[in-house]
TORKOL-4160 file (C-alpha; in steps of 0.2 Angstrom, whole numbers, padded with zeros to 4 digits, m for minus):
224
<pt num="1" X="0000" Y="0000" Z="0000"/>
<pt num="2" X="0007" Y="0017" Z="m0005"/>
<pt num="3" X="0004" Y="0032" Z="0005"/>
<pt num="4" X="0008" Y="0052" Z="0002"/>
<pt num="5" X="0011" Y="0062" Z="0016"/>
<pt num="6" X="0010" Y="0081" Z="0013"/>
<pt num="7" X="0016" Y="0090" Z="0028"/>
<pt num="8" X="0028" Y="0105" Z="0029"/>
<pt num="9" X="0034" Y="0101" Z="0047"/>
<pt num="10" X="0048" Y="0090" Z="0043"/>
<pt num="11" X="0051" Y="0081" Z="0059"/>
<pt num="12" X="0032" Y="0077" Z="0060"/>
<pt num="13" X="0032" Y="0072" Z="0042"/>
<pt num="14" X="0047" Y="0060" Z="0044"/>
<pt num="15" X="0039" Y="0054" Z="0061"/>
<pt num="16" X="0023" Y="0050" Z="0050"/>
<pt num="17" X="0033" Y="0040" Z="0037"/>
<pt num="18" X="0042" Y="0030" Z="0050"/>
<pt num="19" X="0025" Y="0025" Z="0058"/>
<pt num="20" X="0019" Y="0020" Z="0042"/>
<pt num="21" X="0034" Y="0011" Z="0036"/>
<pt num="22" X="0036" Y="0001" Z="0053"/>
<pt num="23" X="0019" Y="m0006" Z="0048"/>
<pt num="24" X="0025" Y="m0011" Z="0030"/>
<pt num="25" X="0016" Y="0003" Z="0021"/>
<pt num="26" X="0026" Y="0012" Z="0007"/>
<pt num="27" X="0026" Y="0031" Z="0011"/>
<pt num="28" X="0032" Y="0047" Z="0000"/>
<pt num="29" X="0034" Y="0064" Z="0009"/>
<pt num="30" X="0032" Y="0081" Z="0001"/>
<pt num="31" X="0032" Y="0098" Z="0010"/>
<pt num="32" X="0021" Y="0110" Z="0001"/>
<pt num="33" X="0005" Y="0111" Z="m0008"/>
<pt num="34" X="0011" Y="0112" Z="m0026"/>
<pt num="35" X="0021" Y="0096" Z="m0024"/>
<pt num="36" X="0006" Y="0088" Z="m0014"/>
<pt num="37" X="m0005" Y="0092" Z="m0029"/>
<pt num="38" X="0007" Y="0086" Z="m0041"/>
<pt num="39" X="0010" Y="0069" Z="m0033"/>
<pt num="40" X="m0008" Y="0066" Z="m0029"/>
<pt num="41" X="m0013" Y="0069" Z="m0048"/>
<pt num="42" X="m0002" Y="0054" Z="m0052"/>
<pt num="43" X="m0016" Y="0043" Z="m0045"/>
<pt num="44" X="m0003" Y="0029" Z="m0039"/>
<pt num="45" X="m0008" Y="0032" Z="m0020"/>
<pt num="46" X="m0020" Y="0022" Z="m0009"/>
<pt num="47" X="m0021" Y="0037" Z="0003"/>
<pt num="48" X="m0016" Y="0054" Z="0005"/>
<pt num="49" X="m0012" Y="0062" Z="0023"/>
<pt num="50" X="m0013" Y="0080" Z="0020"/>
<pt num="51" X="m0010" Y="0094" Z="0032"/>
<pt num="52" X="m0020" Y="0111" Z="0029"/>
<pt num="53" X="m0008" Y="0124" Z="0034"/>
<pt num="54" X="0005" Y="0121" Z="0020"/>
<pt num="55" X="0014" Y="0133" Z="0008"/>
<pt num="56" X="0008" Y="0138" Z="m0008"/>
<pt num="57" X="m0008" Y="0129" Z="m0009"/>
<pt num="58" X="m0017" Y="0125" Z="0007"/>
<pt num="59" X="m0023" Y="0108" Z="0011"/>
<pt num="60" X="m0041" Y="0114" Z="0006"/>
<pt num="61" X="m0036" Y="0120" Z="m0011"/>
<pt num="62" X="m0026" Y="0103" Z="m0014"/>
<pt num="63" X="m0040" Y="0092" Z="m0010"/>
<pt num="64" X="m0052" Y="0102" Z="m0020"/>
<pt num="65" X="m0041" Y="0102" Z="m0035"/>
<pt num="66" X="m0039" Y="0083" Z="m0033"/>
<pt num="67" X="m0057" Y="0080" Z="m0033"/>
<pt num="68" X="m0060" Y="0092" Z="m0048"/>
<pt num="69" X="m0048" Y="0080" Z="m0058"/>
<pt num="70" X="m0058" Y="0066" Z="m0053"/>
<pt num="71" X="m0044" Y="0058" Z="m0041"/>
<pt num="72" X="m0055" Y="0047" Z="m0029"/>
<pt num="73" X="m0040" Y="0043" Z="m0017"/>
<pt num="74" X="m0045" Y="0044" Z="0001"/>
<pt num="75" X="m0039" Y="0060" Z="0010"/>
<pt num="76" X="m0035" Y="0061" Z="0028"/>
<pt num="77" X="m0034" Y="0079" Z="0034"/>
<pt num="78" X="m0021" Y="0083" Z="0047"/>
<pt num="79" X="m0021" Y="0100" Z="0056"/>
<pt num="80" X="m0018" Y="0108" Z="0073"/>
<pt num="81" X="m0035" Y="0116" Z="0070"/>
<pt num="82" X="m0050" Y="0109" Z="0078"/>
<pt num="83" X="m0064" Y="0121" Z="0076"/>
<pt num="84" X="m0080" Y="0113" Z="0068"/>
<pt num="85" X="m0080" Y="0124" Z="0054"/>
<pt num="86" X="m0063" Y="0119" Z="0048"/>
<pt num="87" X="m0068" Y="0101" Z="0049"/>
<pt num="88" X="m0083" Y="0106" Z="0038"/>
<pt num="89" X="m0073" Y="0115" Z="0026"/>
<pt num="90" X="m0061" Y="0100" Z="0024"/>
<pt num="91" X="m0075" Y="0088" Z="0021"/>
<pt num="92" X="m0083" Y="0100" Z="0008"/>
<pt num="93" X="m0068" Y="0101" Z="m0001"/>
<pt num="94" X="m0066" Y="0083" Z="m0003"/>
<pt num="95" X="m0058" Y="0075" Z="0012"/>
<pt num="96" X="m0064" Y="0058" Z="0019"/>
<pt num="97" X="m0058" Y="0061" Z="0038"/>
<pt num="98" X="m0051" Y="0073" Z="0049"/>
<pt num="99" X="m0037" Y="0072" Z="0063"/>
<pt num="100" X="m0032" Y="0085" Z="0074"/>
<pt num="101" X="m0014" Y="0086" Z="0080"/>
<pt num="102" X="m0006" Y="0080" Z="0092"/>
<pt num="103" X="m0012" Y="0062" Z="0090"/>
<pt num="104" X="m0007" Y="0045" Z="0096"/>
<pt num="105" X="0001" Y="0033" Z="0083"/>
<pt num="106" X="m0013" Y="0021" Z="0086"/>
<pt num="107" X="m0027" Y="0033" Z="0080"/>
<pt num="108" X="m0017" Y="0037" Z="0064"/>
<pt num="109" X="m0016" Y="0018" Z="0061"/>
<pt num="110" X="m0033" Y="0015" Z="0064"/>
<pt num="111" X="m0039" Y="0029" Z="0053"/>
<pt num="112" X="m0027" Y="0023" Z="0038"/>
<pt num="113" X="m0034" Y="0006" Z="0040"/>
<pt num="114" X="m0053" Y="0012" Z="0040"/>
<pt num="115" X="m0049" Y="0023" Z="0025"/>
<pt num="116" X="m0041" Y="0011" Z="0014"/>
<pt num="117" X="m0054" Y="m0003" Z="0019"/>
<pt num="118" X="m0067" Y="0009" Z="0012"/>
<pt num="119" X="m0059" Y="0010" Z="m0004"/>
<pt num="120" X="m0060" Y="m0009" Z="m0006"/>
<pt num="121" X="m0041" Y="m0014" Z="m0006"/>
<pt num="122" X="m0037" Y="m0032" Z="m0002"/>
<pt num="123" X="m0031" Y="m0029" Z="0016"/>
<pt num="124" X="m0040" Y="m0043" Z="0024"/>
<pt num="125" X="m0029" Y="m0055" Z="0035"/>
<pt num="126" X="m0032" Y="m0068" Z="0023"/>
<pt num="127" X="m0039" Y="m0070" Z="0004"/>
<pt num="128" X="m0041" Y="m0083" Z="m0008"/>
<pt num="129" X="m0038" Y="m0084" Z="m0026"/>
<pt num="130" X="m0040" Y="m0099" Z="m0037"/>
<pt num="131" X="m0033" Y="m0114" Z="m0028"/>
<pt num="132" X="m0021" Y="m0105" Z="m0016"/>
<pt num="133" X="m0023" Y="m0095" Z="0000"/>
<pt num="134" X="m0013" Y="m0079" Z="0004"/>
<pt num="135" X="m0012" Y="m0073" Z="0022"/>
<pt num="136" X="m0006" Y="m0055" Z="0023"/>
<pt num="137" X="m0002" Y="m0054" Z="0041"/>
<pt num="138" X="0012" Y="m0068" Z="0039"/>
<pt num="139" X="0016" Y="m0066" Z="0020"/>
<pt num="140" X="0012" Y="m0084" Z="0018"/>
<pt num="141" X="0005" Y="m0093" Z="0002"/>
<pt num="142" X="m0003" Y="m0109" Z="0005"/>
<pt num="143" X="m0011" Y="m0123" Z="m0005"/>
<pt num="144" X="m0017" Y="m0138" Z="0004"/>
<pt num="145" X="m0003" Y="m0145" Z="0016"/>
<pt num="146" X="0010" Y="m0134" Z="0006"/>
<pt num="147" X="0015" Y="m0116" Z="0011"/>
<pt num="148" X="0028" Y="m0104" Z="0008"/>
<pt num="149" X="0034" Y="m0087" Z="0015"/>
<pt num="150" X="0035" Y="m0073" Z="0004"/>
<pt num="151" X="0047" Y="m0058" Z="0006"/>
<pt num="152" X="0041" Y="m0040" Z="0008"/>
<pt num="153" X="0041" Y="m0036" Z="m0011"/>
<pt num="154" X="0034" Y="m0053" Z="m0017"/>
<pt num="155" X="0020" Y="m0051" Z="m0005"/>
<pt num="156" X="0017" Y="m0033" Z="m0011"/>
<pt num="157" X="0016" Y="m0038" Z="m0029"/>
<pt num="158" X="0005" Y="m0053" Z="m0025"/>
<pt num="159" X="m0007" Y="m0041" Z="m0016"/>
<pt num="160" X="m0007" Y="m0030" Z="m0031"/>
<pt num="161" X="m0012" Y="m0043" Z="m0043"/>
<pt num="162" X="m0025" Y="m0051" Z="m0032"/>
<pt num="163" X="m0033" Y="m0033" Z="m0029"/>
<pt num="164" X="m0033" Y="m0030" Z="m0048"/>
<pt num="165" X="m0039" Y="m0047" Z="m0053"/>
<pt num="166" X="m0043" Y="m0048" Z="m0071"/>
<pt num="167" X="m0035" Y="m0032" Z="m0074"/>
<pt num="168" X="m0017" Y="m0030" Z="m0082"/>
<pt num="169" X="m0005" Y="m0022" Z="m0071"/>
<pt num="170" X="0009" Y="m0013" Z="m0081"/>
<pt num="171" X="0027" Y="m0014" Z="m0074"/>
<pt num="172" X="0028" Y="0005" Z="m0071"/>
<pt num="173" X="0012" Y="0003" Z="m0059"/>
<pt num="174" X="0021" Y="m0011" Z="m0050"/>
<pt num="175" X="0036" Y="m0001" Z="m0048"/>
<pt num="176" X="0027" Y="0015" Z="m0041"/>
<pt num="177" X="0016" Y="0004" Z="m0030"/>
<pt num="178" X="0028" Y="m0007" Z="m0023"/>
<pt num="179" X="0045" Y="0002" Z="m0024"/>
<pt num="180" X="0039" Y="0020" Z="m0023"/>
<pt num="181" X="0036" Y="0035" Z="m0034"/>
<pt num="182" X="0054" Y="0041" Z="m0034"/>
<pt num="183" X="0062" Y="0023" Z="m0034"/>
<pt num="184" X="0076" Y="0019" Z="m0047"/>
<pt num="185" X="0069" Y="0002" Z="m0049"/>
<pt num="186" X="0066" Y="m0003" Z="m0067"/>
<pt num="187" X="0059" Y="m0017" Z="m0076"/>
<pt num="188" X="0072" Y="m0030" Z="m0073"/>
<pt num="189" X="0067" Y="m0029" Z="m0055"/>
<pt num="190" X="0050" Y="m0032" Z="m0057"/>
<pt num="191" X="0054" Y="m0047" Z="m0069"/>
<pt num="192" X="0065" Y="m0053" Z="m0055"/>
<pt num="193" X="0052" Y="m0054" Z="m0041"/>
<pt num="194" X="0038" Y="m0060" Z="m0053"/>
<pt num="195" X="0050" Y="m0075" Z="m0058"/>
<pt num="196" X="0053" Y="m0078" Z="m0038"/>
<pt num="197" X="0033" Y="m0077" Z="m0036"/>
<pt num="198" X="0031" Y="m0090" Z="m0050"/>
<pt num="199" X="0043" Y="m0101" Z="m0042"/>
<pt num="200" X="0034" Y="m0100" Z="m0026"/>
<pt num="201" X="0016" Y="m0103" Z="m0034"/>
<pt num="202" X="0025" Y="m0119" Z="m0043"/>
<pt num="203" X="0032" Y="m0124" Z="m0025"/>
<pt num="204" X="0015" Y="m0126" Z="m0018"/>
<pt num="205" X="0009" Y="m0134" Z="m0035"/>
<pt num="206" X="m0004" Y="m0120" Z="m0038"/>
<pt num="207" X="m0012" Y="m0120" Z="m0055"/>
<pt num="208" X="m0014" Y="m0101" Z="m0054"/>
<pt num="209" X="m0002" Y="m0092" Z="m0066"/>
<pt num="210" X="0005" Y="m0074" Z="m0067"/>
<pt num="211" X="0002" Y="m0071" Z="m0085"/>
<pt num="212" X="0014" Y="m0059" Z="m0095"/>
<pt num="213" X="0004" Y="m0049" Z="m0108"/>
<pt num="214" X="0017" Y="m0042" Z="m0121"/>
<pt num="215" X="0021" Y="m0024" Z="m0119"/>
<pt num="216" X="0007" Y="m0021" Z="m0107"/>
<pt num="217" X="0010" Y="m0030" Z="m0090"/>
<pt num="218" X="0005" Y="m0044" Z="m0079"/>
<pt num="219" X="m0011" Y="m0052" Z="m0073"/>
<pt num="220" X="m0016" Y="m0067" Z="m0063"/>
<pt num="221" X="m0025" Y="m0081" Z="m0071"/>
<pt num="222" X="m0034" Y="m0096" Z="m0062"/>
<pt num="223" X="m0032" Y="m0111" Z="m0074"/>
<pt num="224" X="m0045" Y="m0122" Z="m0065"/>
């Protein structure tokens, strides 16, 4: 899961990123409204944590312009203001939730989970596809009596493929979702991890395939 943090207080922004990374989320950080809008318009994020009082464009304007451009990424407004009018303004400009600073890490994580769950991403502890079961909390792939552990990037790619079943996912989308917006990863990195995943599917004797679609990307196919 890929999260964008738009917060001009650098210490807080970095602390937010650390909290999320420790929970195995991907997180990018920008420090003003112009960059927040540019990154948000990419459409690659599963959630945007957006402070209101940021330079150039404030959080209200960023949220409004994202919604105007049909970006439906959930937005969690983050601000020191706690007036009812500010909350109403944030929601009217397209925010999905509102959290007042200071806050406990547990509250942040609870709101992150709630907002991404509303969007319908596959975040359940376990999910089935074809003839295998994937446990996201333990990163374990299982079929029958056979199971194998996936490393972090293998698990993230598999979750992405399951969440977008029957849709072709491009290599560029995999890179931005799994490695991050500013990553130096390339096609060879994706191909390597797809190869690792295929071996592990074969290891548990799954008939599900990761199908390569020439010049387009990958999708999961259940052969049963």
